[in-house]
C-alpha positions as CSV (number, residue, x, y, z in Angstrom):
1,X,-0.4,4.3,-27.1
2,X,0.2,8.0,-26.4
3,X,2.8,8.6,-23.9
4,X,0.7,10.1,-21.4
5,X,-1.3,7.0,-20.9
6,X,-0.5,3.9,-19.1
7,X,-2.3,0.6,-20.1
8,X,-3.5,-1.7,-17.6
9,X,-3.2,-5.4,-18.6
10,X,-5.5,-6.7,-15.8
11,X,-7.8,-9.6,-15.9
12,X,-9.5,-8.9,-19.1
13,X,-12.9,-8.2,-19.0
14,X,-14.1,-5.3,-16.8
15,X,-17.4,-7.1,-15.9
16,X,-15.7,-10.1,-14.8
17,X,-13.1,-8.2,-12.8
18,X,-15.9,-5.9,-11.3
19,X,-17.7,-9.2,-10.2
20,X,-14.8,-10.4,-8.5
21,X,-14.2,-6.8,-6.4
22,X,-18.0,-6.8,-5.7
23,X,-17.8,-10.3,-4.3
24,X,-14.8,-9.7,-2.0
25,X,-15.9,-6.4,-0.7
26,X,-19.5,-7.8,0.1
27,X,-17.7,-10.2,2.4
28,X,-15.9,-7.4,4.4
29,X,-17.4,-5.2,6.9
30,X,-16.8,-1.7,7.2
31,X,-15.8,-1.3,11.0
32,X,-13.4,1.8,10.9
33,X,-14.7,4.3,8.3
34,X,-13.8,6.6,7.0
35,X,-10.1,5.6,6.5
36,X,-7.3,8.5,6.1
37,X,-5.1,5.6,5.1
38,X,-5.2,1.7,4.4
39,X,-2.3,-0.6,4.2
40,X,-3.2,-3.4,1.5
41,X,-1.4,-5.9,-0.4
42,X,-0.3,-5.9,-4.2
43,X,-0.1,-9.6,-5.3
44,X,-2.4,-11.2,-7.7
45,X,-6.2,-10.9,-6.9
46,X,-6.6,-14.8,-6.8
47,X,-4.2,-14.6,-3.8
48,X,-4.8,-11.3,-2.0
49,X,-8.2,-9.9,-3.4
50,X,-10.1,-11.3,-0.5
51,X,-7.6,-9.7,2.1
52,X,-7.4,-6.3,0.5
53,X,-11.3,-6.1,0.4
54,X,-11.1,-5.6,4.2
55,X,-8.8,-2.4,3.7
56,X,-10.8,-0.8,0.8
57,X,-14.2,-1.6,2.8
58,X,-13.1,1.2,5.1
59,X,-12.8,3.8,2.3
60,X,-15.6,6.5,2.2
61,X,-16.2,8.0,-1.3
62,X,-18.3,10.6,-0.2
63,X,-15.5,12.5,1.7
64,X,-12.5,11.4,-0.4
65,X,-11.2,13.7,-3.1
66,X,-7.8,12.6,-3.8
67,X,-6.1,9.1,-3.5
68,X,-2.4,8.8,-2.6
69,X,-0.9,5.6,-3.8
70,X,2.5,4.7,-2.3
71,X,4.0,1.8,-3.8
72,X,7.7,0.4,-3.1
73,X,9.8,0.0,-6.3
74,X,10.4,-3.8,-7.3
75,X,12.4,-3.2,-10.5
76,X,14.6,-0.1,-10.5
77,X,17.1,0.9,-8.1
78,X,15.6,4.2,-6.5
79,X,16.9,6.0,-3.5
80,X,14.1,8.7,-3.5
81,X,10.7,8.7,-4.5
82,X,9.4,9.1,-8.2
83,X,6.4,10.5,-10.0
84,X,4.6,9.1,-13.0
85,X,5.0,10.6,-16.5
86,X,1.4,9.7,-17.3
87,X,-1.9,11.8,-16.9
88,X,-4.3,9.1,-16.9
89,X,-4.2,5.7,-15.4
90,X,-6.6,3.1,-17.5
91,X,-8.3,0.4,-15.5
92,X,-11.1,-2.2,-17.0
93,X,-13.6,-0.1,-15.0
94,X,-12.7,3.4,-15.7
95,X,-9.8,5.9,-16.1
96,X,-8.1,7.4,-13.2
97,X,-6.8,11.1,-13.4
98,X,-3.5,12.1,-12.0
99,X,-3.5,15.2,-9.8
100,X,-1.2,17.6,-11.6
101,X,-1.8,20.1,-9.0
102,X,-0.3,18.1,-6.3
103,X,2.2,16.8,-8.6
104,X,3.4,20.1,-9.4
105,X,3.5,21.0,-5.5
106,X,5.6,17.8,-5.0
107,X,7.8,18.3,-7.7
108,X,8.7,22.0,-6.4
109,X,10.1,20.6,-3.4
110,X,13.1,19.0,-5.5
111,X,12.8,15.6,-3.5
112,X,11.2,13.8,-6.4
113,X,12.5,11.9,-9.5
114,X,10.4,11.3,-12.8
115,X,10.0,7.5,-13.3
116,X,10.1,6.7,-17.1
117,X,6.9,5.0,-18.9
118,X,8.7,1.8,-18.9
119,X,9.4,1.7,-15.3
120,X,6.0,2.7,-14.6
121,X,4.4,0.1,-17.1
122,X,6.5,-2.7,-15.3
123,X,6.0,-1.9,-11.8
124,X,3.0,-3.7,-10.2
125,X,2.8,-2.0,-6.8
126,X,0.8,0.7,-7.7
127,X,-1.0,-1.0,-10.5
128,X,-2.8,-3.7,-8.5
129,X,-4.3,-0.9,-6.4
130,X,-5.9,0.9,-9.3
131,X,-9.0,-1.3,-10.0
132,X,-9.6,-1.6,-6.3
133,X,-9.4,2.1,-5.8
134,X,-11.6,2.5,-9.1
135,X,-14.1,0.2,-7.4
136,X,-14.2,1.6,-3.8
137,X,-14.7,5.2,-5.3
138,X,-17.1,4.4,-8.1
139,X,-20.1,6.3,-6.6
140,X,-18.0,9.4,-7.1
141,X,-16.1,8.5,-10.0
142,X,-16.0,12.0,-11.6
143,X,-14.9,13.7,-8.4
144,X,-11.4,12.5,-7.3
145,X,-7.9,12.3,-8.5
146,X,-5.0,10.0,-7.8
147,X,-1.3,10.8,-6.8
148,X,0.7,7.8,-7.6
149,X,4.1,7.8,-5.7
150,X,6.9,5.2,-6.2
151,X,8.8,4.9,-3.2
152,X,12.5,4.0,-3.3
153,X,14.9,1.9,-0.9
154,X,14.7,5.3,1.3
155,X,17.1,5.7,4.4
156,X,15.5,6.3,7.9
157,X,16.1,10.1,7.4
158,X,14.6,10.3,4.1
159,X,11.5,8.0,5.4
160,X,11.3,11.0,8.0
161,X,11.7,13.6,5.2
162,X,9.0,12.3,3.1
163,X,6.8,11.6,6.1
164,X,7.1,15.3,7.1
165,X,6.4,16.5,3.5
166,X,3.3,14.4,3.3
167,X,1.9,15.1,6.7
168,X,-0.1,18.1,5.6
169,X,-1.8,16.0,3.0
170,X,-2.7,13.2,5.5
171,X,-3.9,16.0,7.8
172,X,-6.7,16.7,5.2
173,X,-9.8,14.5,5.4
174,X,-10.5,14.7,1.6
175,X,-7.3,12.8,1.3
176,X,-6.7,8.9,1.5
177,X,-3.5,7.3,1.3
178,X,-3.1,3.7,0.3
179,X,0.0,2.0,1.4
180,X,1.1,-0.9,-0.9
181,X,2.5,-3.7,0.7
182,X,2.8,-7.5,0.9
183,X,4.0,-8.9,4.2
184,X,6.6,-12.0,4.8
185,X,8.0,-13.5,1.7
186,X,9.3,-16.7,3.0
187,X,11.2,-19.4,1.3
188,X,14.6,-20.3,-0.3
189,X,13.5,-18.5,-3.5
190,X,13.1,-15.4,-1.4
191,X,16.4,-16.0,0.4
192,X,14.6,-15.8,3.8
193,X,13.8,-18.7,5.9
194,X,13.7,-17.4,9.3
195,X,11.9,-20.0,11.7
196,X,11.0,-20.0,15.5
197,X,10.6,-23.5,16.2
198,X,8.6,-22.7,19.5
199,X,5.8,-21.5,17.2
200,X,5.2,-24.9,15.8
201,X,4.7,-25.4,12.0
202,X,6.7,-23.0,9.7
203,X,3.8,-21.0,8.6
204,X,2.6,-20.5,12.4
205,X,6.2,-19.1,12.9
206,X,5.5,-16.8,9.7
207,X,2.4,-15.8,11.3
208,X,3.9,-15.0,14.4
209,X,6.6,-12.9,13.1
210,X,4.1,-10.9,10.9
211,X,1.9,-10.2,13.7
212,X,4.7,-9.1,15.8
213,X,5.4,-6.5,12.9
214,X,1.6,-5.7,12.5
215,X,1.4,-4.9,16.3
216,X,4.1,-2.4,16.1
217,X,2.6,-0.7,12.9
218,X,-0.4,-0.4,15.0
219,X,1.6,1.5,17.8
220,X,2.3,4.1,15.1
221,X,6.1,4.4,16.2
222,X,8.3,4.6,13.2
223,X,11.3,3.8,15.2
224,X,10.1,0.6,16.8
225,X,9.1,-0.6,13.3
226,X,12.6,0.1,12.0
227,X,14.0,-1.7,15.1
228,X,11.9,-4.7,14.1
229,X,12.9,-4.6,10.7
230,X,16.4,-4.8,11.7
231,X,16.1,-7.3,14.2
232,X,14.2,-9.9,12.2
233,X,14.8,-8.9,8.5
234,X,11.2,-9.8,7.8
235,X,10.8,-9.3,3.9
236,X,8.1,-6.8,4.0
237,X,8.2,-5.3,0.5
238,X,6.4,-2.1,1.3
239,X,8.4,-1.3,4.3
240,X,9.6,2.1,3.1
241,X,6.0,3.2,2.2
242,X,5.0,2.0,5.4
243,X,7.8,3.9,7.2
244,X,6.8,7.2,5.3
245,X,3.5,6.6,6.6
246,X,4.4,6.2,10.2
247,X,6.6,9.2,10.2
248,X,3.6,11.4,8.6
249,X,1.6,10.2,11.4
250,X,4.5,11.0,13.8
251,X,4.6,14.5,12.6
252,X,1.0,15.0,13.0
253,X,0.8,13.7,16.4
254,X,3.2,16.4,17.5
255,X,0.7,18.8,16.7
256,X,-2.1,16.9,18.6
257,X,-3.8,14.8,16.0
258,X,-5.3,11.7,17.3
259,X,-4.8,8.8,15.0
260,X,-5.3,5.3,15.3
261,X,-4.1,2.1,13.1
262,X,-5.9,-1.3,13.1
263,X,-5.2,-4.3,11.0
264,X,-8.5,-6.2,9.9
265,X,-7.4,-9.2,8.1
266,X,-4.2,-11.7,7.5
267,X,-3.6,-14.1,5.0
268,X,-1.0,-16.4,3.4
269,X,-0.8,-17.5,-0.1
270,X,-0.2,-21.2,1.4
271,X,1.0,-22.7,4.3
272,X,4.7,-23.6,4.6
273,X,5.4,-26.8,6.4
274,X,9.1,-27.7,5.0
275,X,12.0,-26.1,3.7
276,X,11.1,-26.5,0.1
277,X,7.8,-24.6,0.7
278,X,7.4,-20.9,0.0
279,X,4.6,-18.3,0.7
280,X,4.0,-14.6,0.8
281,X,1.7,-13.1,3.5
282,X,-0.9,-10.5,3.2
283,X,-2.5,-7.9,5.6
284,X,-5.1,-5.2,5.4
285,X,-5.5,-2.4,7.7
286,X,-6.9,1.0,8.2
287,X,-5.9,4.4,9.9
288,X,-8.4,6.6,11.2
289,X,-8.1,10.4,12.6
290,X,-10.1,11.5,15.5
């Protein structure tokens, strides 16, 4: 395998995957197109494929020419953001081309590291969005490129810095931002067992906690989201990509750009009822500009 390519070991046959994606998308409604950004989960499709469809259904391939994919780093310690060494990402549907002009511009800022091919191969937070991106964009498949960005454990000031930097791209209607994040990882295996008894069953408490965070994200206020995370420590793995998006929106709002974010779907991998249980939550939403 050439060093410039990343192989995609996803559910084998392209036709089977294609049918799955079509099935999920056919059940979702396009209520807030065209999305300028979406938040969608990155777990196995059997768990979150149906949820993610609600976000991808808001993508308009006729206006989108560049897709930024911001995913959190799960495997390597990273305090900044990193760019891929690849030129092409293979998917079972078709190959996705990395935008090297944008990569060159980002590289010039001195704010980015280059991830190793191994890191890129190992990381699923960007990978899980590639087939959905290919599917959502297939009617214009030769007319767009992707900009994958691996987001590290950023400080608040770094989230602000990257948000400011990326805001000029978010301002462009031909760009789409995909923010890769699952929501609460609950259970002893995740070392997170927050429980508000007033909500009833554990899974209800988890939903209440997640929806509190989702409501704050919809307000598009980075500081409120940071404070929520500090208070509840909710295990939202894409909190830094979300923080970067919120800061980019805040930057654009200063110059009078009107934006709205709405969540469209929420799901849990299972319903936790006792302390031995565990679950991961998923949420799908979209940002539109007026």
